[in-house]
C-alpha positions as CSV (number, residue, x, y, z in Angstrom):
1,M,-206.9,-74.1,-91.3
2,T,-210.2,-75.6,-92.3
3,E,-212.2,-78.1,-90.4
4,P,-211.4,-81.0,-92.7
5,E,-207.7,-80.4,-92.5
6,R,-207.8,-80.3,-88.7
7,I,-209.7,-83.6,-88.6
8,R,-207.2,-85.1,-91.1
9,R,-204.3,-84.1,-88.8
10,E,-206.0,-85.5,-85.7
11,I,-206.6,-88.7,-87.6
12,E,-202.9,-88.9,-88.7
13,G,-201.8,-88.2,-85.1
14,T,-204.1,-90.9,-83.7
15,Q,-202.8,-93.4,-86.3
16,R,-199.1,-92.6,-85.3
17,N,-200.0,-93.1,-81.6
18,L,-201.9,-96.3,-82.4
19,S,-199.0,-97.6,-84.5
20,T,-196.5,-96.9,-81.7
21,D,-198.8,-98.7,-79.2
22,V,-199.2,-101.7,-81.4
23,N,-195.4,-102.0,-82.0
24,A,-194.8,-101.8,-78.2
25,L,-197.5,-104.4,-77.6
26,T,-196.0,-106.7,-80.3
27,E,-192.6,-106.3,-78.7
28,K,-193.9,-107.1,-75.3
29,V,-195.9,-110.3,-76.3
30,T,-193.4,-111.8,-78.7
31,P,-192.4,-115.3,-77.3
32,G,-188.7,-114.6,-77.9
33,R,-188.8,-111.4,-75.9
34,I,-190.8,-113.0,-73.1
35,V,-188.2,-115.8,-72.8
36,E,-185.4,-113.2,-72.9
37,R,-187.0,-111.2,-70.1
38,R,-187.5,-114.3,-67.9
39,V,-183.9,-115.5,-68.5
40,G,-182.6,-112.1,-67.6
41,R,-184.7,-112.1,-64.3
42,M,-183.4,-115.6,-63.5
43,R,-179.8,-114.6,-64.1
44,T,-180.2,-111.5,-61.9
45,A,-181.8,-113.6,-59.1
46,F,-179.1,-116.2,-59.2
47,G,-176.4,-113.6,-59.3
48,N,-177.9,-111.8,-56.3
49,A,-178.2,-115.1,-54.4
50,R,-174.6,-116.0,-55.3
51,D,-173.3,-112.6,-54.1
52,R,-175.3,-112.9,-50.9
53,V,-173.8,-116.4,-50.1
54,M,-170.3,-116.1,-51.6
55,G,-169.8,-112.3,-51.2
56,T,-168.4,-110.0,-53.8
57,A,-164.8,-108.9,-54.3
58,S,-165.7,-105.5,-52.8
59,D,-167.1,-107.3,-49.7
60,Q,-163.9,-109.2,-49.3
61,A,-161.8,-106.1,-49.8
62,S,-164.0,-104.2,-47.3
63,A,-163.7,-107.0,-44.8
64,A,-159.9,-107.0,-45.2
65,G,-159.8,-103.2,-44.8
66,D,-162.0,-103.4,-41.8
67,K,-159.7,-105.9,-40.1
68,V,-156.5,-103.9,-40.9
69,G,-158.2,-100.8,-39.5
70,S,-159.4,-102.5,-36.4
71,V,-155.8,-103.9,-35.7
72,A,-154.3,-100.4,-36.1
73,S,-156.9,-98.8,-33.9
74,A,-156.5,-101.5,-31.3
75,A,-152.8,-100.7,-31.0
76,G,-153.6,-97.0,-30.6
77,D,-156.4,-97.1,-28.1
78,R,-157.4,-100.4,-26.6
79,V,-160.4,-99.2,-24.5
80,S,-161.9,-97.4,-27.5
81,S,-161.3,-100.3,-29.8
82,A,-162.9,-102.8,-27.4
83,A,-166.1,-100.7,-27.3
84,D,-166.0,-100.4,-31.1
85,A,-165.4,-104.1,-31.5
86,V,-168.5,-104.9,-29.3
87,G,-170.5,-102.4,-31.3
88,D,-169.3,-103.8,-34.7
89,A,-169.7,-107.5,-33.8
90,P,-173.1,-108.0,-35.5
91,A,-172.0,-106.4,-38.7
92,S,-168.7,-108.4,-38.7
93,I,-170.6,-111.7,-38.1
94,R,-172.9,-110.8,-41.1
95,R,-169.9,-110.1,-43.3
96,G,-168.2,-113.3,-42.3
97,T,-171.2,-115.5,-43.0
98,R,-172.1,-113.7,-46.2
99,G,-168.9,-114.7,-48.1
100,N,-168.7,-118.2,-46.6
101,P,-168.1,-120.8,-49.3
102,L,-168.6,-123.6,-46.7
103,A,-172.1,-122.3,-46.1
104,A,-172.7,-122.2,-49.9
105,G,-171.5,-125.8,-50.2
106,L,-173.7,-127.0,-47.3
107,I,-176.7,-125.3,-48.9
108,A,-175.9,-126.8,-52.3
109,F,-175.5,-130.2,-50.7
110,G,-178.8,-129.9,-48.9
111,A,-180.6,-128.8,-52.1
112,G,-179.1,-131.8,-54.0
113,W,-180.1,-134.1,-51.3
114,L,-183.6,-132.7,-51.4
115,V,-183.8,-133.1,-55.1
116,S,-182.5,-136.7,-55.0
117,S,-185.1,-137.6,-52.3
118,L,-187.8,-136.4,-54.6
119,L,-186.7,-138.5,-57.6
120,P,-187.9,-142.1,-57.7
121,A,-185.3,-144.7,-57.0
122,S,-184.0,-146.7,-59.9
123,E,-183.8,-150.6,-60.0
124,P,-180.1,-150.7,-59.3
125,E,-180.5,-148.3,-56.4
126,R,-183.3,-150.5,-54.9
127,K,-181.2,-153.6,-55.2
128,L,-178.3,-151.9,-53.5
129,A,-180.6,-150.6,-50.7
130,G,-182.0,-154.1,-50.2
131,Q,-178.5,-155.6,-50.0
132,A,-177.5,-152.9,-47.5
133,T,-180.5,-153.6,-45.4
134,D,-179.8,-157.4,-45.4
135,L,-176.2,-156.8,-44.5
136,A,-177.2,-154.4,-41.7
137,R,-179.6,-157.0,-40.3
138,E,-176.9,-159.7,-40.3
139,K,-174.2,-157.6,-38.8
140,V,-175.9,-154.9,-36.6
141,A,-178.8,-156.9,-35.2
142,P,-176.7,-159.3,-33.0
143,V,-174.6,-156.3,-31.8
144,A,-177.7,-154.3,-31.0
145,Q,-179.3,-157.2,-29.1
146,H,-176.1,-157.7,-27.0
147,A,-175.9,-154.0,-26.2
148,A,-179.5,-154.0,-25.2
149,E,-178.9,-156.9,-22.8
150,E,-175.9,-155.3,-21.3
151,L,-177.7,-152.0,-20.9
152,K,-180.6,-153.9,-19.2
153,E,-178.2,-155.6,-16.8
154,N,-176.3,-152.3,-16.0
155,L,-179.5,-150.3,-15.4
156,S,-181.4,-152.8,-13.2
157,E,-179.6,-151.8,-10.0
158,P,-179.8,-148.0,-10.5
159,V,-183.5,-148.5,-11.4
160,Q,-184.1,-150.4,-8.1
161,Q,-182.2,-147.7,-6.2
162,A,-184.2,-145.0,-7.8
163,A,-187.5,-146.8,-7.0
164,G,-186.4,-147.2,-3.4
165,S,-185.5,-143.6,-3.2
166,V,-188.9,-142.5,-4.7
167,K,-190.7,-144.8,-2.2
168,A,-188.7,-143.3,0.8
169,E,-189.4,-139.7,-0.4
170,A,-193.1,-140.5,-0.9
171,A,-193.3,-142.0,2.7
172,D,-191.5,-138.9,4.1
173,A,-193.9,-136.6,2.2
174,A,-196.9,-138.5,3.4
175,A,-195.7,-138.3,7.0
176,T,-195.1,-134.6,6.7
177,V,-198.5,-134.0,5.2
178,K,-200.1,-136.1,8.0
179,D,-198.2,-134.2,10.7
180,E,-199.2,-130.8,9.2
181,A,-202.8,-131.9,8.9
182,R,-202.9,-132.9,12.6
183,S,-201.3,-129.6,13.5
184,A,-203.8,-127.6,11.4
185,T,-206.7,-129.6,12.9
186,G,-205.5,-128.8,16.4
187,D,-205.1,-125.1,15.5
188,V,-208.6,-125.0,14.0
189,T,-210.0,-126.8,17.1
190,D,-208.3,-124.3,19.4
191,R,-209.6,-121.3,17.5
192,A,-213.1,-122.7,17.4
193,Q,-212.9,-123.2,21.2
194,E,-211.7,-119.7,21.7
195,A,-214.4,-118.3,19.4
196,R,-217.1,-120.3,21.3
197,E,-215.8,-119.0,24.7
198,N,-215.7,-115.4,23.3
199,V,-219.3,-115.7,22.1
200,Q,-220.5,-117.2,25.5
201,S,-218.7,-114.5,27.5
202,R,-220.3,-111.7,25.5
203,S,-223.8,-113.1,25.8
């Protein structure tokens, strides 16, 4: 093989590699393909989230099998099954909450509530909210005022009793502190007198 033929073959090989790379790059940056990949990722993410919340058929079958197995083993050996049940409790709780449609419903309700709170209120919604506020002021305000007055009347005596009790406790505490201070002062005076006498007797 001559030098020009070898160079020609290298050029042809480089052209093939370059053509393959350009085709792959074109495939990757085509808008339709980008959308397909993103839609596929979203479907996978939603499917995984749904399976985590609702559980899969195999999870439900596994849970049923686990329950049947635990009942059978409980009949055979109660002490062993009690230890196993305590050990399996965390996994059982996880399985129970994983396939819980009520939890999924609550999560969906919360997400809907969040989205609705982010959207601006329409004119009919504002009118209804204003009417509800006015109605609440008319109906609830007198009842709330009456309840507050009754509560004030009912609490005045216990508040006075509590205040008297606090005053009595404070007076007792003050007397105790005063007595302890006198006692401590006497002890210090006595020790000082003893120390003075010891010093005088040694000199």
